[in-house]
C-alpha positions as CSV (number, residue, x, y, z in Angstrom):
1,M,-34.1,-89.8,-83.2
2,K,-35.7,-90.5,-79.9
3,R,-39.0,-88.6,-79.3
4,L,-38.8,-86.0,-76.5
5,I,-41.0,-86.4,-73.4
6,T,-43.1,-83.2,-73.2
7,I,-43.8,-81.9,-69.7
8,A,-46.0,-79.1,-68.3
9,I,-45.6,-77.6,-64.9
10,V,-48.4,-76.4,-62.6
11,E,-46.9,-74.6,-59.6
12,D,-47.8,-71.3,-58.0
13,H,-44.4,-70.3,-56.6
14,A,-42.2,-68.7,-59.2
15,S,-38.9,-69.9,-57.6
16,I,-40.1,-73.5,-57.6
17,R,-41.3,-73.3,-61.2
18,E,-37.9,-72.1,-62.2
19,M,-36.2,-74.8,-60.2
20,L,-38.4,-77.5,-61.8
21,Q,-37.7,-76.1,-65.3
22,S,-33.9,-76.2,-64.5
23,I,-34.2,-79.8,-63.4
24,I,-36.1,-80.8,-66.5
25,A,-33.5,-79.1,-68.6
26,M,-30.9,-81.4,-67.2
27,E,-32.3,-84.3,-69.2
28,E,-31.8,-84.0,-73.0
29,S,-34.9,-86.1,-73.8
30,Y,-37.2,-83.9,-71.7
31,L,-38.9,-80.8,-73.0
32,C,-40.9,-78.3,-70.9
33,T,-43.8,-77.1,-73.1
34,G,-45.9,-75.2,-70.6
35,V,-45.7,-73.5,-67.2
36,F,-48.8,-72.5,-65.3
37,G,-49.2,-70.6,-62.0
38,N,-52.7,-71.8,-61.1
39,G,-55.2,-74.4,-61.9
40,E,-57.5,-72.2,-63.8
41,D,-54.8,-71.3,-66.4
42,A,-53.8,-75.0,-66.5
43,L,-57.4,-76.0,-67.4
44,K,-57.2,-73.6,-70.4
45,G,-53.7,-74.4,-71.6
46,I,-52.9,-78.1,-70.9
47,P,-55.7,-79.5,-73.2
48,E,-54.2,-77.6,-76.1
49,L,-50.6,-78.8,-75.3
50,Q,-51.5,-82.4,-74.5
51,P,-48.2,-83.0,-72.8
52,D,-46.9,-86.5,-71.9
53,V,-46.5,-85.6,-68.2
54,V,-47.9,-82.9,-66.0
55,L,-46.0,-82.0,-62.8
56,M,-48.9,-80.9,-60.5
57,D,-48.7,-79.0,-57.2
58,I,-51.7,-79.5,-54.9
59,G,-51.6,-76.3,-52.8
60,L,-52.6,-73.9,-55.6
61,P,-54.4,-70.6,-55.2
62,G,-58.1,-70.9,-56.0
63,M,-58.7,-74.4,-57.6
64,S,-56.6,-77.1,-55.9
65,G,-54.3,-79.3,-57.9
66,I,-56.4,-82.3,-57.0
67,D,-59.5,-80.7,-58.6
68,C,-57.5,-79.6,-61.5
69,I,-56.4,-83.2,-62.2
70,K,-60.0,-84.4,-61.9
71,Q,-61.1,-81.9,-64.6
72,L,-58.1,-82.4,-66.9
73,K,-58.0,-86.2,-66.9
74,P,-61.1,-86.6,-69.3
75,T,-59.7,-84.1,-71.7
76,C,-56.1,-85.4,-71.6
77,P,-56.5,-89.2,-71.5
78,R,-52.9,-89.9,-72.6
79,T,-51.4,-87.4,-70.2
80,E,-49.8,-88.8,-67.0
81,F,-50.2,-86.6,-63.9
82,L,-47.3,-86.6,-61.4
83,V,-48.1,-84.8,-58.2
84,C,-45.1,-82.9,-56.9
85,T,-46.0,-81.3,-53.6
86,I,-45.1,-80.7,-49.9
87,Y,-48.3,-82.3,-48.7
88,D,-48.2,-85.9,-47.5
89,E,-51.5,-86.1,-45.6
90,D,-53.3,-89.4,-46.2
91,E,-56.5,-87.7,-47.5
92,K,-54.7,-85.7,-50.2
93,V,-52.6,-88.6,-51.3
94,F,-55.5,-91.0,-51.8
95,Q,-57.8,-88.3,-53.3
96,A,-55.2,-87.3,-55.9
97,L,-54.6,-90.9,-56.9
98,E,-58.4,-91.5,-57.0
99,Y,-58.9,-88.6,-59.3
100,G,-56.3,-89.6,-61.9
101,A,-52.8,-89.0,-60.6
102,S,-50.4,-91.8,-61.5
103,S,-47.6,-90.8,-59.3
104,Y,-47.1,-88.8,-56.1
105,I,-43.7,-87.5,-55.0
106,L,-42.7,-84.9,-52.4
107,K,-40.8,-81.7,-53.3
108,R,-38.0,-82.6,-50.9
109,S,-37.1,-85.5,-53.3
110,K,-33.7,-85.3,-55.0
111,P,-33.6,-84.0,-58.6
112,E,-32.4,-87.4,-59.8
113,F,-35.5,-89.0,-58.3
114,L,-37.8,-86.5,-60.0
115,L,-36.2,-87.1,-63.4
116,Q,-36.4,-90.8,-63.0
117,S,-40.0,-90.5,-61.8
118,I,-41.0,-88.6,-65.0
119,L,-39.5,-91.3,-67.1
120,E,-41.2,-94.1,-65.1
121,V,-44.6,-92.5,-65.1
122,H,-44.3,-91.8,-68.9
123,D,-43.5,-95.5,-69.4
124,G,-46.6,-96.6,-67.5
125,G,-45.2,-96.9,-63.9
126,S,-46.4,-95.2,-60.7
127,P,-43.3,-94.0,-58.8
128,M,-43.9,-92.8,-55.3
129,S,-41.8,-91.1,-52.6
130,P,-40.9,-93.7,-50.0
131,D,-43.2,-92.0,-47.4
132,I,-46.1,-92.1,-49.8
133,A,-45.5,-95.8,-50.8
134,R,-45.6,-96.7,-47.1
135,K,-49.0,-95.0,-46.7
136,L,-50.4,-97.0,-49.6
137,V,-49.1,-100.2,-48.1
138,Q,-50.6,-99.3,-44.7
139,R,-54.0,-98.4,-46.3
140,F,-54.0,-101.7,-48.2
141,Q,-53.2,-103.7,-45.0
142,Q,-55.9,-101.8,-43.1
143,K,-58.4,-102.7,-45.8
144,E,-57.3,-106.3,-45.7
145,N,-57.6,-106.4,-41.9
146,K,-61.2,-105.0,-42.1
147,N,-62.1,-107.6,-44.8
148,A,-60.7,-110.4,-42.6
149,A,-62.6,-109.1,-39.5
150,A,-65.9,-109.0,-41.4
151,L,-65.4,-112.6,-42.4
152,T,-65.0,-113.8,-38.8
153,I,-68.5,-112.8,-37.7
154,T,-71.8,-114.5,-38.6
155,P,-74.4,-113.0,-40.9
156,R,-76.6,-112.4,-37.8
157,E,-73.9,-110.7,-35.9
158,K,-73.2,-108.5,-38.9
159,E,-76.9,-107.7,-39.2
160,I,-76.9,-106.6,-35.5
161,L,-73.8,-104.5,-35.9
162,E,-75.4,-102.8,-39.0
163,L,-78.5,-101.9,-37.0
164,L,-76.3,-100.5,-34.1
165,S,-74.3,-98.5,-36.6
166,Q,-77.6,-96.8,-37.6
167,G,-78.1,-95.6,-34.0
168,L,-80.6,-98.2,-32.8
169,F,-80.6,-99.1,-29.1
170,Y,-80.3,-102.8,-28.1
171,K,-84.0,-103.2,-27.5
172,E,-84.9,-101.6,-30.8
173,A,-82.5,-103.8,-32.7
174,A,-83.7,-106.9,-30.9
175,D,-87.4,-106.0,-31.7
176,Q,-86.6,-105.4,-35.3
177,L,-84.8,-108.8,-35.6
178,G,-87.5,-110.6,-33.6
179,I,-85.1,-111.9,-30.9
180,S,-84.9,-111.3,-27.2
181,I,-82.5,-108.6,-25.8
182,N,-80.6,-111.4,-24.0
183,T,-80.0,-113.2,-27.3
184,L,-78.9,-110.0,-28.9
185,K,-76.4,-109.3,-26.1
186,R,-75.0,-112.8,-26.4
187,H,-74.5,-112.2,-30.1
188,I,-72.7,-108.9,-29.3
189,Y,-70.5,-110.5,-26.7
190,N,-69.4,-113.3,-29.2
191,M,-68.8,-110.7,-31.9
192,Y,-66.6,-108.5,-29.6
193,Q,-64.6,-111.6,-28.7
194,K,-64.0,-112.5,-32.3
195,L,-63.1,-108.9,-33.3
196,Q,-61.1,-108.3,-30.2
197,V,-62.8,-105.0,-29.4
198,D,-64.4,-103.5,-26.3
199,N,-67.2,-101.5,-27.6
200,K,-69.7,-100.9,-30.4
201,T,-67.7,-98.0,-32.0
202,E,-64.5,-100.2,-32.3
203,A,-66.6,-103.0,-33.8
204,I,-68.2,-100.8,-36.4
205,N,-64.9,-99.3,-37.4
206,K,-63.3,-102.6,-37.7
207,V,-66.0,-104.2,-39.8
208,F,-67.4,-101.3,-41.8
209,G,-64.7,-98.7,-41.6
210,K,-67.3,-96.1,-40.5
């Protein structure tokens, strides 16, 4: 007999908890073993249950779902955390994944997608809603662009930009590097041309992401 996939739900809205339980019940190989209305209760109950998958909301009362994942992950190393939320802001997505979530889907997803996502995350995958997957691709591309931009400038130009990012004026940076202010300005002009930017702030953001 095939082993059941055990699932816990952390969701503060009763109607959504019931809906998720109903969806899980549609699949014979899934078993809901715990339901929690807030992160504090989840911290107490989930380590005892050690479910295969946790469906975690983010906008919980008190402790956020992201903080809950962060604290549960060390005590539940074999549990996969699947974020199921209405929030698609970049910061929440990347923070949840950084703290241990393996999957991130939106509540507006179809029941079939949720059921398939539970299976995929249990089998070692990382299913994402299309909107979330696009954000991850864009973040990766931005990081690659920044890395490429950093490679186009010389070590001296990067050194100058680092000093400017610390708030030094041109003369202060030139004195610290032991070069004339005209030489420093020439380096800055060449750097702006390579990076295709018009000012210091754009250059700093492109190279350092600050």
